[in-house]
Backbone bond lengths (Angstrom), bond angles and torsions (degrees), N, CA, C in turn:
res aa  C-N    CA-C-N  psi(-1)  N-CA   C-N-CA  omega(-1)  CA-C   N-CA-C  phi
1 S - - - 1.463 - - 1.614 113.58 -
2 L 1.105 120.26 129.40 1.591 119.54 172.04 1.447 118.84 -114.85
3 L 1.096 120.41 112.35 1.543 128.71 -177.82 1.466 113.44 -134.37
4 P 1.385 118.38 119.72 1.365 126.25 -11.18 1.435 115.84 -67.78
5 P 1.311 125.87 166.62 1.416 120.23 -172.00 1.555 115.04 -71.24
6 F 1.391 118.22 -23.55 1.416 120.65 171.82 1.537 116.57 -167.38
7 Q 1.298 115.25 130.98 1.400 123.18 -179.39 1.512 107.35 -115.94
8 S 1.377 119.07 156.15 1.445 119.86 170.43 1.536 103.41 -147.61
9 S 1.303 108.48 161.95 1.553 115.91 174.12 1.522 103.28 -145.12
10 P 1.356 115.03 178.35 1.462 121.66 177.36 1.595 109.60 -73.56
11 W 1.322 115.26 -14.07 1.480 115.84 -172.35 1.675 111.61 -104.68
12 T 1.327 115.14 -14.36 1.431 114.37 -176.21 1.485 111.88 -137.58
13 Y 1.218 121.80 154.27 1.413 124.48 172.39 1.453 118.97 -66.43
14 Q 1.385 116.14 -37.86 1.392 118.82 -179.95 1.660 107.55 -170.51
15 A 1.292 110.35 156.62 1.445 122.12 176.01 1.499 109.33 -148.49
16 F 1.441 115.64 147.26 1.465 118.52 179.52 1.525 106.13 -134.77
17 A 1.410 113.69 174.42 1.471 116.81 -169.98 1.527 98.12 -145.77
18 N 1.399 112.98 148.03 1.430 121.53 171.63 1.413 117.37 54.92
19 I 1.294 115.12 63.76 1.472 127.90 175.80 1.570 110.24 -99.80
20 T 1.288 121.61 123.52 1.364 125.90 174.49 1.545 108.87 -127.17
21 I 1.379 112.08 125.64 1.511 120.79 178.65 1.397 106.14 -125.00
22 T 1.404 127.76 113.82 1.236 125.89 177.90 1.593 117.46 -142.85
23 H 1.182 116.24 150.47 1.537 124.34 -178.89 1.612 109.90 55.78
24 C 1.314 117.49 43.74 1.428 119.44 175.92 1.544 109.74 -114.61
25 E 1.263 113.36 158.09 1.570 121.65 171.60 1.485 115.78 -121.39
26 F 1.409 113.32 131.43 1.406 125.68 -177.68 1.567 103.37 -116.55
27 T 1.484 116.57 132.49 1.411 114.52 -174.43 1.500 105.09 -154.25
28 E 1.277 116.34 145.00 1.472 125.96 -178.01 1.470 115.54 47.95
29 M 1.354 112.18 54.02 1.512 124.45 -164.71 1.644 107.30 -74.73
30 G 1.379 117.10 -49.54 1.457 116.38 -171.35 1.579 109.91 84.42
31 Y 1.213 118.64 -29.85 1.372 122.34 172.72 1.688 111.20 -143.17
32 A 1.224 118.91 -169.65 1.431 117.56 -173.28 1.542 110.30 -59.06
33 G 1.237 117.16 143.88 1.425 124.50 178.19 1.647 112.28 -62.67
34 L 1.437 108.41 -42.37 1.383 115.99 -177.36 1.497 110.57 -143.91
35 T 1.254 116.25 133.29 1.502 118.41 -176.34 1.475 113.26 -130.51
36 I 1.307 126.49 110.15 1.360 134.55 -175.27 1.583 109.03 -116.16
37 I 1.348 114.85 90.73 1.403 112.40 -177.99 1.601 109.48 -131.90
38 S 1.397 112.50 161.43 1.468 121.58 173.77 1.443 105.64 -143.41
39 W 1.463 114.17 88.37 1.569 120.48 -178.68 1.507 109.77 -76.89
40 P 1.339 115.54 123.66 1.449 116.84 169.37 1.450 112.71 -69.83
41 T 1.366 109.89 148.73 1.422 114.22 -178.62 1.599 117.92 -69.73
42 D 1.362 111.42 -14.99 1.341 111.38 -178.52 1.547 118.55 -117.28
43 G 1.408 109.79 36.96 1.501 114.64 176.44 1.488 116.81 114.12
44 D 1.378 114.39 156.29 1.509 122.70 -179.96 1.417 113.92 -61.78
45 L 1.313 112.67 -57.92 1.575 118.77 -166.92 1.528 108.59 -98.43
46 D 1.287 115.31 133.39 1.430 124.93 -179.22 1.601 110.17 -128.94
47 A 1.272 113.93 144.45 1.350 113.83 -178.42 1.495 115.84 -81.03
48 N 1.353 115.97 -16.27 1.541 123.88 176.29 1.518 110.31 -119.91
49 K 1.264 116.28 95.80 1.446 116.23 174.91 1.392 120.15 -54.10
50 Y 1.257 123.25 -23.96 1.369 128.82 -174.64 1.699 106.52 -82.59
51 A 1.178 117.32 5.76 1.550 118.64 -178.11 1.435 113.27 -87.51
52 Y 1.390 124.05 -9.42 1.342 122.84 -177.19 1.572 110.73 -129.01
53 M 1.347 111.94 159.06 1.479 113.66 175.54 1.627 112.01 -80.07
54 Y 1.245 113.14 159.99 1.469 112.31 178.64 1.626 111.00 -136.03
55 T 1.168 116.13 152.54 1.454 121.05 169.57 1.571 102.70 -67.99
56 T 1.390 116.54 131.29 1.497 122.02 -170.24 1.564 107.62 -125.84
57 N 1.273 111.54 153.64 1.489 124.45 172.05 1.485 108.23 52.26
58 V 1.305 116.76 75.10 1.470 124.97 175.54 1.521 107.86 -105.40
59 V 1.263 121.30 136.86 1.492 131.42 172.87 1.406 112.27 -126.21
60 L 1.405 116.98 122.07 1.401 122.13 176.73 1.518 108.71 -132.00
61 T 1.261 111.12 112.95 1.538 114.08 -169.68 1.582 110.09 -139.72
62 D 1.296 115.64 140.95 1.667 121.41 167.99 1.585 102.85 61.23
63 N 1.232 118.36 42.88 1.490 118.55 170.18 1.549 112.23 -106.07
64 V 1.312 117.56 160.74 1.545 117.37 173.89 1.507 104.75 -133.22
65 M 1.387 110.64 126.95 1.440 115.27 176.38 1.566 99.21 -125.93
66 W 1.355 110.23 128.07 1.431 115.33 -174.75 1.678 103.50 -148.65
67 N 1.425 103.77 150.80 1.457 115.92 176.13 1.566 114.79 56.23
68 A 1.347 112.95 75.94 1.458 119.21 178.39 1.531 106.33 -72.38
69 W 1.268 123.33 -14.61 1.422 121.67 176.55 1.408 115.21 -76.15
70 T 1.391 124.21 142.98 1.302 131.71 176.25 1.644 109.67 -98.43
71 D 1.352 113.89 166.20 1.331 122.92 179.93 1.698 109.93 -53.96
72 E 1.315 114.21 -32.98 1.288 117.27 -179.50 1.581 118.35 -79.39
73 T 1.327 110.38 -34.71 1.525 117.61 172.87 1.573 112.46 -69.98
74 D 1.381 114.10 -34.61 1.474 121.75 175.36 1.545 110.84 -66.05
75 S 1.306 117.29 -44.81 1.422 120.06 -174.17 1.638 108.78 -77.50
76 A 1.278 116.13 -24.40 1.515 121.68 175.89 1.577 110.68 -79.94
77 G 1.417 114.90 -18.61 1.390 117.72 -167.70 1.432 116.88 65.31
78 T 1.376 116.00 33.64 1.462 114.62 -178.08 1.621 108.79 -120.63
79 T 1.332 116.04 166.30 1.429 119.27 179.52 1.644 107.20 -102.20
80 P 1.329 117.01 138.30 1.407 118.16 173.76 1.415 108.74 -57.92
81 E 1.383 113.68 145.81 1.525 118.59 -175.30 1.474 113.82 -59.73
82 K 1.325 116.71 -44.68 1.395 120.91 -179.79 1.429 107.88 -156.47
83 A 1.466 115.27 110.31 1.400 120.69 -179.82 1.473 114.78 -147.00
84 P 1.371 118.01 58.45 1.341 119.52 173.70 1.614 118.35 -71.16
85 G 1.189 119.49 163.43 1.501 121.06 179.47 1.389 111.53 -51.30
86 V 1.347 117.45 -64.13 1.501 121.30 -176.59 1.627 105.23 -132.37
87 I 1.227 112.67 140.53 1.502 125.48 170.10 1.510 109.63 -110.24
88 L 1.343 118.78 121.62 1.437 122.00 172.07 1.531 111.21 -114.49
89 N 1.320 117.57 144.58 1.424 122.37 172.46 1.493 102.56 -151.21
90 R 1.463 111.71 127.47 1.398 117.22 -179.06 1.514 120.75 57.14
91 V 1.360 111.27 50.67 1.524 122.18 179.95 1.512 103.64 -118.68
92 W 1.406 108.98 131.15 1.428 115.86 179.98 1.584 104.34 -122.70
93 G 1.334 114.50 118.72 1.420 122.95 179.15 1.558 114.27 86.51
94 M 1.318 116.46 82.28 1.424 116.11 178.73 1.579 114.08 -135.39
95 V 1.283 120.50 134.86 1.452 126.63 177.45 1.509 107.93 -110.93
96 A 1.299 117.17 123.81 1.533 122.48 -179.96 1.458 102.21 -128.81
97 Q 1.303 116.21 108.94 1.583 122.67 -176.02 1.596 110.03 -135.55
98 R 1.313 113.79 146.37 1.393 123.05 174.20 1.536 115.06 53.85
99 N 1.250 115.04 41.37 1.343 120.83 176.90 1.539 111.66 -102.62
100 T 1.280 117.08 159.39 1.542 123.61 -177.77 1.484 105.85 -126.49
101 F 1.406 115.84 122.06 1.388 129.28 174.93 1.528 113.33 -113.51
102 I 1.243 124.53 107.35 1.411 124.46 -172.84 1.568 106.74 -131.12
103 R 1.388 114.96 121.86 1.472 128.03 173.48 1.581 107.65 64.84
104 M 1.343 114.87 58.22 1.436 118.15 176.31 1.652 104.37 -91.54
105 A 1.303 114.09 159.50 1.474 118.37 168.63 1.619 106.14 -105.98
106 G 1.323 107.59 75.70 1.558 121.88 -173.32 1.387 102.64 140.98
107 S 1.380 108.84 -173.78 1.580 121.22 -177.06 1.633 104.46 -75.91
108 G 1.336 107.96 163.05 1.451 116.16 174.54 1.648 109.97 -60.12
109 L 1.288 113.17 -47.48 1.444 119.45 -178.76 1.421 106.25 -129.71
110 W 1.428 126.37 125.32 1.484 132.85 178.39 1.472 107.07 -116.75
111 S 1.332 117.90 118.77 1.387 116.20 177.56 1.461 115.34 -130.29
112 T 1.336 120.79 146.09 1.412 129.57 177.12 1.429 108.77 -140.94
113 Q 1.478 116.05 137.15 1.357 122.20 -174.97 1.494 119.00 50.77
114 T 1.394 110.03 46.37 1.456 121.65 -168.62 1.481 101.54 -122.79
115 Y 1.465 116.45 133.13 1.446 122.90 -176.10 1.603 106.51 -125.30
116 D 1.358 108.29 151.35 1.494 113.38 177.37 1.468 116.45 56.98
117 L 1.324 116.98 48.56 1.465 127.07 -176.19 1.594 103.25 -95.77
118 V 1.368 117.54 137.08 1.455 123.59 161.55 1.441 105.79 -120.62
119 F 1.365 119.75 118.56 1.437 128.90 176.52 1.472 104.23 -115.83
120 S 1.480 116.20 105.22 1.514 111.41 -173.51 1.539 107.19 -144.04
121 H 1.229 117.20 159.61 1.552 127.24 175.03 1.568 108.48 47.46
122 N 1.380 117.04 48.62 1.293 123.58 -175.50 1.690 106.06 -108.95
123 F 1.282 121.14 162.74 1.477 122.65 177.95 1.547 100.11 -132.15
124 V 1.400 117.60 122.86 1.442 128.25 176.69 1.522 107.84 -123.01
125 A 1.374 120.55 124.41 1.317 123.63 -178.80 1.428 115.38 -145.04
126 Y 1.512 117.77 146.24 1.455 118.18 172.84 1.401 115.20 66.45
127 S 1.365 119.85 23.00 1.507 118.24 179.66 1.468 109.41 -77.38
128 R 1.454 118.32 140.53 1.415 119.65 178.93 1.385 108.97 -132.40
129 R 1.441 114.20 149.41 1.444 122.33 177.61 1.427 107.04 163.28
130 V 1.229 131.59 8.09 1.372 140.75 -167.10 1.542 110.27 61.29
131 T 1.323 114.95 -64.27 1.530 118.39 -178.58 1.663 100.45 -113.30
132 D 1.311 105.86 170.13 1.549 111.88 -179.78 1.469 113.48 58.44
133 A 1.413 118.37 21.41 1.454 117.39 177.28 1.633 104.27 -125.96
134 C 1.258 113.71 76.17 1.482 119.50 -168.43 1.630 108.84 -122.07
135 T 1.338 112.40 157.38 1.514 120.67 174.97 1.478 101.31 -68.65
136 N 1.220 127.39 -56.38 1.497 128.67 -178.21 1.517 112.30 -117.52
137 H 1.331 121.13 121.93 1.429 120.40 -171.74 1.591 106.63 -134.44
138 V 1.452 108.56 128.31 1.360 119.45 173.03 1.458 110.84 -121.54
139 D 1.341 121.09 107.22 1.434 121.84 -178.84 1.516 112.10 -84.14
140 I 1.365 119.23 -151.60 1.431 122.04 -174.52 1.473 111.06 -73.23
141 Q 1.337 110.53 135.25 1.515 121.78 169.79 1.531 114.73 59.29
142 N 1.240 113.96 65.98 1.548 121.53 172.86 1.450 102.28 -125.08
143 D 1.326 113.44 142.16 1.529 124.32 -177.70 1.649 110.32 -130.47
144 D 1.209 116.79 152.92 1.399 122.98 168.91 1.482 117.13 51.62
145 S 1.304 116.34 54.58 1.540 124.27 -174.14 1.533 110.52 -124.84
146 V 1.249 113.19 146.24 1.518 123.79 174.05 1.413 115.25 -117.19
147 F 1.374 118.53 123.92 1.515 123.78 172.53 1.511 102.75 -108.74
148 E 1.304 122.11 121.02 1.421 125.73 -177.42 1.405 121.52 -151.70
149 Y 1.278 129.36 143.58 1.435 132.86 173.24 1.489 109.22 68.21
150 N 1.279 122.88 25.70 1.523 125.96 -170.41 1.517 104.46 -102.07
151 I 1.281 115.14 148.01 1.498 124.26 -174.50 1.576 107.86 -118.73
152 G 1.171 118.53 114.61 1.585 123.10 173.60 1.506 118.74 -105.62
153 Y 1.211 119.51 132.98 1.484 124.59 -171.58 1.533 111.97 -133.22
154 K 1.263 121.32 107.04 1.490 128.38 175.49 1.535 112.38 54.66
155 N 1.293 112.44 50.10 1.490 121.28 176.54 1.537 106.24 -91.09
156 E 1.286 113.68 122.96 1.404 114.36 -173.80 1.549 118.28 -62.67
157 G 1.440 115.58 -35.73 1.438 117.06 -178.47 1.563 115.45 -74.82
158 G 1.533 115.67 -11.70 1.286 116.76 178.19 1.595 114.32 115.58
159 F 1.248 113.43 -171.85 1.509 119.47 -171.38 1.697 111.20 -87.86
160 F 1.315 115.12 -37.85 1.552 122.18 -179.29 1.510 110.00 -151.36
161 E 1.322 109.47 133.35 1.469 116.77 172.54 1.457 108.71 -127.84
162 S 1.310 117.90 128.64 1.449 123.20 176.64 1.528 108.39 -128.92
163 M 1.410 114.06 130.84 1.409 123.43 -179.14 1.423 110.54 -103.15
164 G 1.391 124.82 -173.43 1.348 125.65 -174.53 1.593 123.22 -76.46
165 L 1.230 116.85 174.92 1.381 118.93 172.56 1.600 118.29 59.94
166 S 1.407 115.44 23.35 1.451 119.99 -177.31 1.515 105.33 -117.26
167 D 1.437 114.37 141.48 1.443 126.48 -174.55 1.456 107.45 -126.17
168 N 1.428 114.05 142.01 1.417 123.32 170.66 1.500 114.13 60.48
169 I 1.213 117.50 52.04 1.501 124.58 178.30 1.532 111.41 -101.85
170 V 1.261 117.59 129.46 1.527 118.53 -172.78 1.472 102.47 -124.80
171 T 1.474 113.86 130.62 1.368 120.22 170.35 1.455 107.88 -129.64
172 R 1.388 114.79 120.67 1.364 120.78 -173.65 1.538 111.34 -150.55
173 Y 1.413 114.26 158.36 1.458 123.21 164.69 1.613 108.56 62.72
174 C 1.321 112.79 35.55 1.454 120.44 176.07 1.526 118.75 -110.89
175 V 1.140 125.51 156.55 1.489 134.66 -171.19 1.577 104.52 -121.59
176 S 1.370 114.66 125.52 1.532 114.22 177.08 1.610 100.64 -129.41
177 V 1.288 112.00 127.38 1.453 121.07 177.47 1.626 108.57 -115.27
178 D 1.251 110.43 116.48 1.625 114.56 175.16 1.472 110.12 53.86
179 D 1.340 125.63 28.05 1.448 125.21 162.42 1.470 107.95 -68.46
180 G 1.400 111.22 139.88 1.522 114.34 172.06 1.461 111.11 157.59
181 Q 1.398 115.75 154.01 1.466 120.80 -172.45 1.534 110.77 -71.46
182 E 1.360 116.27 145.02 1.410 124.19 176.41 1.556 106.12 -99.91
183 D 1.241 111.84 147.27 1.561 116.94 178.43 1.622 111.56 -73.56
184 Y 1.434 113.62 -42.06 1.419 119.97 -163.25 1.573 108.32 -114.34
185 G 1.271 119.92 -6.56 1.517 118.54 -172.93 1.491 115.69 70.14
186 D 1.434 112.60 19.09 1.658 111.36 -174.88 1.525 109.30 -103.82
187 G 1.256 115.25 7.52 1.599 116.35 175.04 1.437 108.08 95.34
188 E 1.319 122.88 -2.89 1.398 123.41 -175.88 1.562 113.88 -103.84
189 R 1.319 118.37 111.57 1.449 125.67 -177.33 1.465 112.33 -73.66
190 T 1.445 117.28 140.10 1.388 123.57 173.39 1.501 105.35 -88.46
191 H 1.281 119.41 -15.14 1.454 120.24 178.90 1.469 109.67 -150.95
192 H 1.335 117.75 158.68 1.466 118.21 179.46 1.457 104.19 -113.48
193 A 1.315 116.39 141.41 1.560 119.46 -177.72 1.530 104.26 -125.21
194 N 1.260 123.82 94.17 1.330 128.18 -176.50 1.548 104.55 -106.65
195 T 1.294 124.19 107.27 1.407 127.39 -169.79 1.441 116.24 -139.17
196 V 1.333 115.56 125.49 1.521 118.29 165.12 1.604 105.94 -95.74
197 F 1.345 117.23 125.14 1.418 121.82 -172.29 1.465 107.19 -108.02
198 L 1.262 120.60 112.50 1.557 122.77 -177.14 1.557 104.97 -116.34
């Protein structure tokens, strides 16, 4: 549900409110399964985060996203350029719980300039892309977010990635099994990273 259906401002192309996506399946996507973005017309990073409108109150629960690869990328033996489960930009207030992300070309959830995010009780496995293929992913300028009770299994980018300009990010009570970067992208690990993160 989208309420109100469309908002605009001089600073953003669009912003939405009250989006709920639950019990859906996304497969063989070739790109991100779900993209919620509001790109400002004057650049990605701003000194005042209150200067722009945001998509607000998003709920993403009990969904399955698997196999970002398509038949074409599989037959070519290539990885999609960018196909995380979810891409967020300028979202304020999101709960993502009990979702499953398997074989993404990127992280299960990738966020930038996102605030008040709760990413919990999710399963992320077999993500590939060398970088940006993590169990828990905090990109540029995210504040006041919690990553908890998530399970990562064999994600190439590792267990947790945090970029700059982010404050008050909590990662706790997660389990990581054999997450870690590969040297050649051939599925063979040069190290094993089995971690219970408390």
